[in-house]
C-alpha positions as a Python dict, from the first residue, in 0.01 Angstrom:
ca = {
    (1, 'M'): (0, 0, 0),
    (2, 'T'): (-28, 17, 376),
    (3, 'E'): (190, -207, 598),
    (4, 'P'): (-1, -484, 780),
    (5, 'I'): (-73, -415, 1144),
    (6, 'E'): (103, -669, 1366),
    (7, 'Q'): (-160, -842, 1580),
    (8, 'P'): (-86, -878, 1956),
    (9, 'R'): (16, -1230, 2060),
    (10, 'T'): (-249, -1392, 2272),
    (11, 'D'): (-155, -1767, 2285),
    (12, 'A'): (-11, -1776, 2636),
    (13, 'Q'): (103, -2144, 2622),
    (14, 'T'): (295, -2097, 2292),
    (15, 'I'): (463, -1780, 2429),
    (16, 'F'): (555, -1971, 2747),
    (17, 'F'): (720, -2258, 2561),
    (18, 'E'): (915, -2016, 2337),
    (19, 'L'): (1032, -1831, 2644),
    (20, 'I'): (1175, -2128, 2830),
    (21, 'E'): (1332, -2271, 2520),
    (22, 'A'): (1503, -1937, 2444),
    (23, 'S'): (1586, -1841, 2806),
    (24, 'P'): (1559, -2147, 3035),
    (25, 'D'): (1757, -1984, 3317),
    (26, 'E'): (1596, -1635, 3316),
    (27, 'P'): (1255, -1660, 3151),
    (28, 'M'): (1099, -1388, 3374),
    (29, 'A'): (1340, -1131, 3249),
    (30, 'A'): (1272, -1236, 2882),
    (31, 'L'): (896, -1212, 2957),
    (32, 'E'): (927, -851, 3073),
    (33, 'A'): (1120, -764, 2757),
    (34, 'L'): (831, -883, 2540),
    (35, 'G'): (604, -610, 2658),
    (36, 'L'): (287, -823, 2642),
    (37, 'E'): (-59, -684, 2716),
    (38, 'E'): (-269, -790, 3015),
    (39, 'P'): (-412, -1039, 3081),
    (40, 'V'): (-179, -1246, 2848),
    (41, 'R'): (125, -1133, 3042),
    (42, 'A'): (-43, -1247, 3372),
    (43, 'R'): (-121, -1596, 3233),
    (44, 'V'): (231, -1643, 3092),
    (45, 'G'): (373, -1503, 3420),
    (46, 'S'): (195, -1768, 3625),
    (47, 'M'): (329, -2042, 3390),
    (48, 'V'): (681, -1912, 3427),
    (49, 'A'): (653, -1890, 3802),
    (50, 'A'): (544, -2254, 3819),
    (51, 'Y'): (829, -2347, 3595),
    (52, 'L'): (1080, -2169, 3819),
    (53, 'R'): (943, -2342, 4129),
    (54, 'T'): (995, -2682, 3962),
    (55, 'R'): (1352, -2579, 3862),
    (56, 'R'): (1415, -2506, 4225),
    (57, 'L'): (1283, -2848, 4326),
    (58, 'E'): (1510, -3003, 4066),
    (59, 'R'): (1813, -2829, 4216),
    (60, 'E'): (1712, -2950, 4557),
    (61, 'L'): (1693, -3303, 4423),
    (62, 'I'): (2044, -3279, 4278),
    (63, 'A'): (2174, -3118, 4597),
    (64, 'T'): (2039, -3396, 4811),
    (65, 'D'): (2223, -3656, 4596),
    (66, 'G'): (1925, -3870, 4519),
    (67, 'A'): (1736, -3816, 4848),
    (68, 'I'): (1405, -3859, 4671),
    (69, 'A'): (1521, -4185, 4523),
    (70, 'R'): (1618, -4306, 4863),
    (71, 'A'): (1288, -4194, 5016),
    (72, 'I'): (1088, -4372, 4753),
    (73, 'A'): (1298, -4681, 4804),
    (74, 'E'): (1222, -4671, 5175),
    (75, 'V'): (850, -4636, 5098),
    (76, 'G'): (877, -4939, 4870),
    (77, 'E'): (1009, -5147, 5155),
    (78, 'G'): (711, -5059, 5378),
    (79, 'P'): (581, -4779, 5600),
    (80, 'A'): (775, -4649, 5897),
    (81, 'A'): (670, -4756, 6241),
    (82, 'D'): (551, -4409, 6339),
    (83, 'T'): (352, -4348, 6022),
    (84, 'D'): (46, -4132, 6091),
    (85, 'R'): (-245, -4317, 5923),
    (86, 'T'): (-524, -4108, 6074),
    (87, 'I'): (-808, -4025, 5830),
    (88, 'P'): (-932, -3666, 5895),
    (89, 'E'): (-1297, -3560, 5883),
    (90, 'S'): (-1227, -3271, 5644),
    (91, 'L'): (-941, -3104, 5444),
    (92, 'R'): (-960, -2737, 5365),
    (93, 'G'): (-1304, -2713, 5206),
    (94, 'Y'): (-1343, -3086, 5140),
    (95, 'R'): (-1565, -3298, 5363),
    (96, 'I'): (-1443, -3661, 5385),
    (97, 'E'): (-1718, -3910, 5329),
    (98, 'R'): (-1538, -4246, 5330),
    (99, 'A'): (-1223, -4428, 5228),
    (100, 'L'): (-1221, -4573, 4874),
    (101, 'G'): (-903, -4769, 4935),
    (102, 'E'): (-602, -4778, 5171),
    (103, 'G'): (-249, -4906, 5130),
    (104, 'P'): (64, -4905, 5346),
    (105, 'N'): (173, -4561, 5222),
    (106, 'A'): (-142, -4373, 5114),
    (107, 'A'): (-523, -4371, 5121),
    (108, 'V'): (-769, -4265, 4857),
    (109, 'L'): (-1069, -4095, 5004),
    (110, 'L'): (-1408, -3994, 4866),
    (111, 'A'): (-1486, -3631, 4962),
    (112, 'H'): (-1739, -3358, 4886),
    (113, 'Q'): (-1613, -3022, 4778),
    (114, 'E'): (-1826, -2743, 4912),
    (115, 'T'): (-1669, -2431, 4767),
    (116, 'P'): (-1623, -2275, 4518),
    (117, 'I'): (-1767, -2565, 4320),
    (118, 'E'): (-1989, -2830, 4479),
    (119, 'R'): (-1887, -3177, 4352),
    (120, 'S'): (-1750, -3515, 4459),
    (121, 'V'): (-1373, -3562, 4444),
    (122, 'A'): (-1111, -3822, 4523),
    (123, 'I'): (-830, -3736, 4760),
    (124, 'K'): (-498, -3920, 4758),
    (125, 'L'): (-356, -3867, 5115),
    (126, 'L'): (5, -3967, 5162),
    (127, 'F'): (102, -4110, 5498),
    (128, 'A'): (431, -3913, 5503),
    (129, 'D'): (569, -3604, 5675),
    (130, 'A'): (544, -3310, 5434),
    (131, 'T'): (810, -3120, 5625),
    (132, 'D'): (1062, -3364, 5488),
    (133, 'P'): (1187, -3191, 5166),
    (134, 'R'): (1225, -3531, 4997),
    (135, 'V'): (855, -3607, 5047),
    (136, 'S'): (724, -3263, 4955),
    (137, 'A'): (943, -3251, 4646),
    (138, 'R'): (816, -3590, 4528),
    (139, 'A'): (454, -3496, 4588),
    (140, 'E'): (507, -3167, 4403),
    (141, 'L'): (663, -3356, 4106),
    (142, 'E'): (362, -3591, 4091),
    (143, 'R'): (134, -3289, 4086),
    (144, 'Q'): (334, -3141, 3800),
    (145, 'I'): (305, -3460, 3603),
    (146, 'L'): (-72, -3500, 3655),
    (147, 'A'): (-135, -3129, 3575),
    (148, 'S'): (46, -3166, 3243),
    (149, 'L'): (-162, -3469, 3137),
    (150, 'E'): (-506, -3349, 3039),
    (151, 'H'): (-661, -3640, 2851),
    (152, 'P'): (-1014, -3796, 2867),
    (153, 'N'): (-865, -4131, 2971),
    (154, 'I'): (-643, -3991, 3256),
    (155, 'A'): (-798, -3884, 3587),
    (156, 'R'): (-764, -3506, 3624),
    (157, 'I'): (-603, -3327, 3919),
    (158, 'Y'): (-781, -3026, 4071),
    (159, 'D'): (-576, -2917, 4373),
    (160, 'F'): (-283, -2993, 4601),
    (161, 'G'): (-232, -2926, 4969),
    (162, 'I'): (-86, -3026, 5305),
    (163, 'D'): (-303, -3118, 5608),
    (164, 'G'): (-241, -3014, 5969),
    (165, 'R'): (-37, -3323, 6068),
    (166, 'P'): (137, -3235, 5817),
    (167, 'R'): (87, -3473, 5520),
    (168, 'P'): (65, -3390, 5146),
    (169, 'Y'): (-252, -3471, 4952),
    (170, 'L'): (-377, -3445, 4593),
    (171, 'I'): (-738, -3359, 4497),
    (172, 'M'): (-839, -3555, 4185),
    (173, 'E'): (-1136, -3627, 3968),
    (174, 'H'): (-1369, -3888, 4126),
    (175, 'V'): (-1408, -4174, 3882),
    (176, 'R'): (-1749, -4334, 3960),
    (177, 'G'): (-1659, -4688, 3891),
    (178, 'G'): (-1446, -4987, 3997),
    (179, 'S'): (-1123, -5137, 3874),
    (180, 'V'): (-1117, -5241, 3510),
    (181, 'D'): (-1080, -5615, 3586),
    (182, 'A'): (-1377, -5617, 3821),
    (183, 'W'): (-1589, -5422, 3572),
    (184, 'C'): (-1499, -5658, 3282),
    (185, 'A'): (-1567, -5962, 3498),
    (186, 'D'): (-1915, -5834, 3583),
    (187, 'H'): (-2005, -5738, 3224),
    (188, 'R'): (-1846, -6039, 3044),
    (189, 'L'): (-1754, -5860, 2719),
    (190, 'D'): (-1632, -6078, 2437),
    (191, 'E'): (-1265, -6026, 2351),
    (192, 'R'): (-1328, -5793, 2056),
    (193, 'E'): (-1561, -5568, 2260),
    (194, 'L'): (-1310, -5570, 2544),
    (195, 'V'): (-1032, -5447, 2316),
    (196, 'R'): (-1244, -5190, 2130),
    (197, 'K'): (-1445, -5048, 2421),
    (198, 'V'): (-1203, -5067, 2708),
    (199, 'F'): (-844, -5144, 2623),
    (200, 'L'): (-785, -4897, 2339),
    (201, 'G'): (-882, -4617, 2576),
    (202, 'I'): (-622, -4734, 2827),
    (203, 'A'): (-361, -4748, 2551),
    (204, 'A'): (-464, -4399, 2430),
    (205, 'A'): (-395, -4256, 2777),
    (206, 'V'): (-49, -4417, 2803),
    (207, 'R'): (29, -4313, 2451),
    (208, 'F'): (-59, -3949, 2535),
    (209, 'A'): (159, -3966, 2848),
    (210, 'H'): (453, -4090, 2643),
    (211, 'A'): (403, -3810, 2391),
    (212, 'H'): (445, -3572, 2691),
    (213, 'G'): (762, -3744, 2816),
    (214, 'V'): (607, -3945, 3101),
    (215, 'L'): (640, -4325, 3173),
    (216, 'H'): (370, -4452, 3407),
    (217, 'C'): (583, -4750, 3532),
    (218, 'D'): (306, -4905, 3739),
    (219, 'L'): (43, -5014, 3486),
    (220, 'K'): (-188, -5273, 3629),
    (221, 'C'): (-563, -5333, 3651),
    (222, 'A'): (-593, -5170, 3994),
    (223, 'N'): (-462, -4846, 3839),
    (224, 'V'): (-733, -4831, 3571),
    (225, 'L'): (-1090, -4741, 3668),
    (226, 'V'): (-1402, -4773, 3449),
    (227, 'Q'): (-1712, -4554, 3466),
    (228, 'V'): (-2009, -4573, 3238),
    (229, 'V'): (-2085, -4257, 3032),
    (230, 'D'): (-2403, -4256, 2819),
    (231, 'G'): (-2417, -4635, 2842),
    (232, 'E'): (-2055, -4693, 2728),
    (233, 'P'): (-1753, -4790, 2942),
    (234, 'H'): (-1491, -4517, 2980),
    (235, 'A'): (-1150, -4615, 3115),
    (236, 'K'): (-944, -4380, 3332),
    (237, 'V'): (-573, -4435, 3417),
    (238, 'I'): (-476, -4326, 3766),
    (239, 'D'): (-178, -4311, 4003),
    (240, 'F'): (128, -4163, 3836),
    (241, 'G'): (298, -4168, 4181),
    (242, 'I'): (615, -4346, 4059),
    (243, 'A'): (621, -4213, 3706),
    (244, 'R'): (952, -4135, 3533),
    (245, 'A'): (1043, -3876, 3270),
    (246, 'M'): (1155, -4001, 2929),
    (247, 'G'): (1237, -3695, 2731),
    (248, 'G'): (1094, -3358, 2620),
    (249, 'L'): (1018, -3052, 2830),
    (250, 'L'): (873, -3236, 3127),
    (251, 'A'): (1183, -3463, 3147),
    (252, 'K'): (1409, -3158, 3178),
    (253, 'R'): (1190, -3009, 3445),
    (254, 'A'): (1084, -3313, 3658),
    (255, 'G'): (1415, -3491, 3721),
    (256, 'L'): (1235, -3827, 3766),
    (257, 'A'): (1470, -4057, 3576),
    (258, 'E'): (1682, -4152, 3876),
    (259, 'L'): (1415, -4338, 4072),
    (260, 'P'): (1506, -4694, 4177),
    (261, 'R'): (1400, -4944, 3909),
    (262, 'A'): (1223, -5207, 4121),
    (263, 'I'): (958, -4976, 4257),
    (264, 'G'): (606, -5064, 4183),
    (265, 'T'): (388, -5375, 4191),
    (266, 'L'): (605, -5689, 4148),
    (267, 'A'): (331, -5876, 3960),
    (268, 'S'): (333, -5625, 3681),
    (269, 'L'): (699, -5515, 3667),
    (270, 'S'): (883, -5560, 3343),
    (271, 'P'): (1194, -5782, 3350),
    (272, 'E'): (1427, -5483, 3278),
    (273, 'A'): (1291, -5295, 3584),
    (274, 'L'): (1439, -5568, 3795),
    (275, 'D'): (1780, -5565, 3624),
    (276, 'P'): (2009, -5282, 3746),
    (277, 'A'): (2249, -5349, 3455),
    (278, 'A'): (1976, -5290, 3191),
    (279, 'P'): (1961, -4962, 2995),
    (280, 'Q'): (1734, -4677, 3107),
    (281, 'L'): (1372, -4764, 3107),
    (282, 'D'): (1175, -4650, 2800),
    (283, 'A'): (833, -4685, 2638),
    (284, 'R'): (867, -5064, 2610),
    (285, 'T'): (832, -5092, 2987),
    (286, 'D'): (479, -4948, 2970),
    (287, 'V'): (406, -5168, 2665),
    (288, 'F'): (484, -5463, 2897),
    (289, 'G'): (244, -5320, 3157),
    (290, 'L'): (-30, -5274, 2894),
    (291, 'G'): (32, -5638, 2780),
    (292, 'I'): (-15, -5758, 3141),
    (293, 'I'): (-343, -5568, 3163),
    (294, 'L'): (-471, -5711, 2830),
    (295, 'L'): (-357, -6060, 2928),
    (296, 'E'): (-550, -6047, 3262),
    (297, 'L'): (-861, -5887, 3112),
    (298, 'A'): (-888, -6127, 2818),
    (299, 'G'): (-772, -6423, 3030),
    (300, 'G'): (-1006, -6358, 3315),
    (301, 'R'): (-760, -6393, 3600),
    (302, 'P'): (-422, -6254, 3725),
    (303, 'A'): (-120, -6341, 3513),
    (304, 'R'): (109, -6383, 3816),
    (305, 'R'): (46, -6490, 4171),
    (306, 'F'): (290, -6490, 4461),
    (307, 'D'): (225, -6708, 4761),
    (308, 'S'): (507, -6560, 4968),
    (309, 'G'): (573, -6208, 5082),
    (310, 'N'): (948, -6272, 5065),
    (311, 'L'): (1109, -6035, 4808),
    (312, 'A'): (1379, -6280, 4707),
    (313, 'T'): (1129, -6557, 4650),
    (314, 'A'): (912, -6331, 4438),
    (315, 'L'): (1205, -6209, 4232),
    (316, 'R'): (1321, -6562, 4166),
    (317, 'A'): (969, -6665, 4057),
    (318, 'I'): (950, -6370, 3811),
    (319, 'S'): (1293, -6450, 3663),
    (320, 'E'): (1245, -6830, 3634),
    (321, 'K'): (879, -6864, 3546),
    (322, 'P'): (763, -6716, 3214),
    (323, 'L'): (427, -6545, 3186),
    (324, 'P'): (144, -6777, 3068),
    (325, 'R'): (12, -6733, 2714),
    (326, 'L'): (-341, -6595, 2674),
    (327, 'R'): (-463, -6926, 2531),
    (328, 'E'): (-329, -7108, 2842),
    (329, 'L'): (-562, -6888, 3055),
    (330, 'R'): (-851, -6907, 2808),
    (331, 'P'): (-817, -7171, 2537),
    (332, 'S'): (-1094, -7019, 2324),
    (333, 'A'): (-898, -6691, 2281),
    (334, 'S'): (-814, -6578, 1928),
    (335, 'A'): (-470, -6691, 1801),
    (336, 'D'): (-413, -6339, 1669),
    (337, 'L'): (-493, -6179, 2007),
    (338, 'D'): (-277, -6441, 2184),
    (339, 'A'): (14, -6344, 1960),
    (340, 'V'): (-36, -5973, 2019),
    (341, 'V'): (-31, -6023, 2401),
    (342, 'A'): (269, -6251, 2379),
    (343, 'R'): (465, -5990, 2180),
    (344, 'A'): (365, -5709, 2419),
    (345, 'T'): (482, -5911, 2717),
    (346, 'A'): (800, -6058, 2562),
    (347, 'P'): (1081, -6085, 2825),
    (348, 'R'): (1332, -5896, 2609),
    (349, 'P'): (1238, -5533, 2531),
    (350, 'D'): (1371, -5563, 2177),
    (351, 'D'): (1116, -5845, 2105),
    (352, 'R'): (818, -5630, 2214),
    (353, 'Y'): (628, -5358, 2031),
    (354, 'Q'): (868, -5070, 2043),
    (355, 'T'): (590, -4813, 2103),
    (356, 'V'): (231, -4806, 2219),
    (357, 'A'): (136, -4684, 1875),
    (358, 'A'): (266, -5010, 1722),
    (359, 'L'): (68, -5215, 1973),
    (360, 'V'): (-252, -5019, 1895),
    (361, 'E'): (-194, -5063, 1520),
    (362, 'D'): (-176, -5445, 1553),
    (363, 'L'): (-487, -5438, 1771),
    (364, 'E'): (-672, -5241, 1503),
    (365, 'N'): (-548, -5498, 1247),
    (366, 'Y'): (-695, -5772, 1471),
    (367, 'L'): (-1025, -5593, 1504),
    (368, 'A'): (-1049, -5539, 1127),
    (369, 'G'): (-966, -5905, 1053),
    (370, 'R'): (-631, -5813, 896),
    (371, 'E'): (-309, -6005, 958),
    (372, 'V'): (-129, -5891, 1274),
    (373, 'T'): (245, -5833, 1267),
    (374, 'A'): (283, -6044, 1582),
    (375, 'R'): (169, -6354, 1400),
    (376, 'R'): (191, -6453, 1038),
    (377, 'R'): (-110, -6674, 949),
    (378, 'S'): (-23, -7026, 853),
    (379, 'I'): (-26, -7137, 493),
    (380, 'A'): (-338, -7342, 566),
    (381, 'E'): (-524, -7034, 704),
    (382, 'R'): (-425, -6823, 399),
    (383, 'A'): (-522, -7093, 154),
    (384, 'A'): (-859, -7133, 328),
    (385, 'R'): (-932, -6767, 285),
    (386, 'I'): (-845, -6768, -81),
    (387, 'A'): (-1024, -7095, -148),
    (388, 'H'): (-1339, -6953, 11),
    (389, 'R'): (-1340, -6677, -256),
    (390, 'R'): (-1205, -6869, -559),
    (391, 'W'): (-1201, -7249, -558),
    (392, 'R'): (-977, -7282, -871),
    (393, 'I'): (-712, -7060, -729),
    (394, 'G'): (-760, -7248, -403),
    (395, 'L'): (-684, -7577, -573),
    (396, 'V'): (-353, -7444, -706),
    (397, 'V'): (-268, -7291, -372),
    (398, 'A'): (-344, -7626, -202),
    (399, 'L'): (-88, -7797, -423),
    (400, 'V'): (163, -7534, -347),
    (401, 'M'): (80, -7561, 21),
    (402, 'V'): (157, -7938, 24),
    (403, 'S'): (499, -7871, -120),
    (404, 'A'): (566, -7578, 116),
    (405, 'V'): (455, -7771, 419),
    (406, 'A'): (690, -8060, 339),
    (407, 'W'): (978, -7817, 289),
    (408, 'A'): (894, -7635, 611),
    (409, 'R'): (885, -7951, 814),
    (410, 'L'): (1225, -8056, 682),
    (411, 'E'): (1374, -7715, 768),
    (412, 'A'): (1205, -7728, 1110),
    (413, 'A'): (1352, -8070, 1178),
    (414, 'R'): (1699, -7940, 1092),
    (415, 'G'): (1653, -7634, 1311),
    (416, 'R'): (1530, -7848, 1598),
    (417, 'V'): (1847, -8056, 1590),
    (418, 'R'): (2055, -7738, 1617),
    (419, 'V'): (1843, -7608, 1897),
    (420, 'E'): (1858, -7929, 2096),
    (421, 'A'): (2238, -7935, 2073),
    (422, 'I'): (2259, -7579, 2197),
    (423, 'M'): (2011, -7651, 2480),
    (424, 'A'): (2200, -7962, 2589),
    (425, 'D'): (2522, -7759, 2618),
    (426, 'T'): (2334, -7482, 2802),
    (427, 'R'): (2179, -7723, 3052),
    (428, 'S'): (2523, -7871, 3115),
    (429, 'A'): (2674, -7531, 3186),
    (430, 'L'): (2380, -7423, 3408),
    (431, 'E'): (2391, -7745, 3612),
    (432, 'A'): (2766, -7712, 3663),
    (433, 'A'): (2722, -7352, 3776),
    (434, 'R'): (2461, -7454, 4024),
    (435, 'V'): (2682, -7726, 4170),
    (436, 'I'): (2968, -7485, 4247),
    (437, 'R'): (2742, -7186, 4335),
    (438, 'N'): (2869, -7154, 4692),
    (439, 'A'): (3215, -7314, 4653),
    (440, 'A'): (3496, -7087, 4782),
    (441, 'G'): (3754, -6977, 4530),
    (442, 'R'): (3554, -7089, 4223),
    (443, 'S'): (3354, -6773, 4146),
    (444, 'G'): (3550, -6708, 3825),
    (445, 'E'): (3477, -7058, 3700),
    (446, 'R'): (3109, -7017, 3792),
    (447, 'D'): (3089, -6676, 3615),
    (448, 'A'): (3222, -6835, 3297),
    (449, 'L'): (2966, -7118, 3315),
    (450, 'V'): (2680, -6870, 3374),
    (451, 'A'): (2797, -6661, 3078),
    (452, 'R'): (2802, -6976, 2864),
    (453, 'A'): (2450, -7061, 2976),
    (454, 'L'): (2329, -6709, 2909),
    (455, 'D'): (2478, -6705, 2557),
    (456, 'G'): (2344, -7055, 2480),
    (457, 'S'): (1986, -6973, 2603),
    (458, 'R'): (1991, -6652, 2398),
    (459, 'A'): (2098, -6842, 2082),
    (460, 'A'): (1828, -7100, 2137),
    (461, 'E'): (1568, -6825, 2184),
    (462, 'L'): (1668, -6671, 1851),
    (463, 'L'): (1643, -7005, 1674),
    (464, 'E'): (1312, -7106, 1828),
    (465, 'P'): (1130, -6797, 1957),
    (466, 'G'): (815, -6861, 2159),
    (467, 'S'): (915, -7215, 2276),
    (468, 'I'): (809, -7267, 2634),
    (469, 'E'): (1106, -7509, 2674),
    (470, 'V'): (1349, -7247, 2550),
    (471, 'M'): (1185, -6970, 2762),
    (472, 'E'): (1216, -7181, 3076),
    (473, 'L'): (1586, -7251, 3004),
    (474, 'R'): (1638, -6880, 2942),
    (475, 'A'): (1467, -6787, 3267),
    (476, 'G'): (1682, -7037, 3457),
    (477, 'A'): (2003, -6890, 3312),
    (478, 'V'): (1889, -6530, 3405),
    (479, 'G'): (1786, -6643, 3756),
    (480, 'E'): (2124, -6814, 3811),
    (481, 'A'): (2296, -6490, 3704),
    (482, 'I'): (2112, -6272, 3962),
    (483, 'L'): (2119, -6515, 4255),
    (484, 'P'): (2459, -6389, 4385),
    (485, 'R'): (2309, -6036, 4394),
    (486, 'L'): (2014, -6154, 4592),
    (487, 'A'): (2245, -6340, 4835),
    (488, 'R'): (2437, -6012, 4887),
    (489, 'G'): (2111, -5826, 4942),
    (490, 'D'): (2172, -5629, 4617),
    (491, 'H'): (1796, -5610, 4526),
}
């Protein structure tokens, strides 16, 4: 019997992953030892070279002691006075046609690529000096992230460069369509069509990014575009400019976890992104962002509005005023969808869906008419469904329902008495803390009162989840806890 002939290995990506897992510090030497045939060796070699460039960037990040984090924080505060905001007529083979949008730190331009492929592209031009290693490193890391996320619901990246000024830019897929909220407002989909045709695609993109170790961290309607393909809407998630790594290979390479928390759009930031004492951000932060998008699309208007540009005022509004329920924005909304949105946007991460997959599963339950985990149907609803099918069983269930409702009301009354006692004590502690907020020498007494208010509001929230009254009290306690930080400028 002849020995089987070993086939040459041709899967360049698999070989690359095995190389960097086995020899993360010297993958090129390990590659040479494999003795691969061309062109497989060339393809793996280019992947290894890109990996080594990223490792070098990571070392620079560590050496500068968070320089990128500081640079992004400065960008978050506003553009520098000498920022060059000139829009060029062309960029290395790309003819600029017009600006699609412009912000304080970057512009998105529509351009025509002339060689080697003729097509329309979008260019994200950063208004920052590329000679600054902090800026160039951050732009390179964003490019690495986008290049690793090839998904039909994520805008693709084609190229990267630096113009003559010099400023970094990214060449991306041009999505021929407007923002998702504008598109949905124009087409007036019913809530089931909206979830099925638009939102599930957005969730699929974020779920894919999480599987590759990337948190988007700035999910909002403006960062989702919709184009129509063969008569059907197709959502595309864009702008991973402040993404963070959350584990896996990319996390080890990118070094993005140390960015400041409160970077992004205030109106869509999760509560934990504003709390420097909270644990490291995880998938539940993007679940909150997805919940905000679904709330605004199904509700037909923005979930949060800020009348003032003052940061402290906006932060206080976020901490003290809970998000509206979907049925407050649109009373005709389904109770099940209202419950799903409320759970996705719960203030405490532990109360949300723990993964995007769990959110999608509940939305699929909603679309199929099954019970959603975010809301158990009332006894009356369940009895009505059964009675519709079998009236005799329905009669028995109705009798059971009467007894169950009476018992439930008795228990609810007892629970409400406990909640009201806790809330009364919490209000008392909160008011006392506010009275002595600025009194000299009484900070210890105030801290104890604030701690008591926080504990009481948390206990009331556990006993009566979803109560607007309890949520407002909880928000007041949290706001009182962070006010000293705002006063010190500790944003």
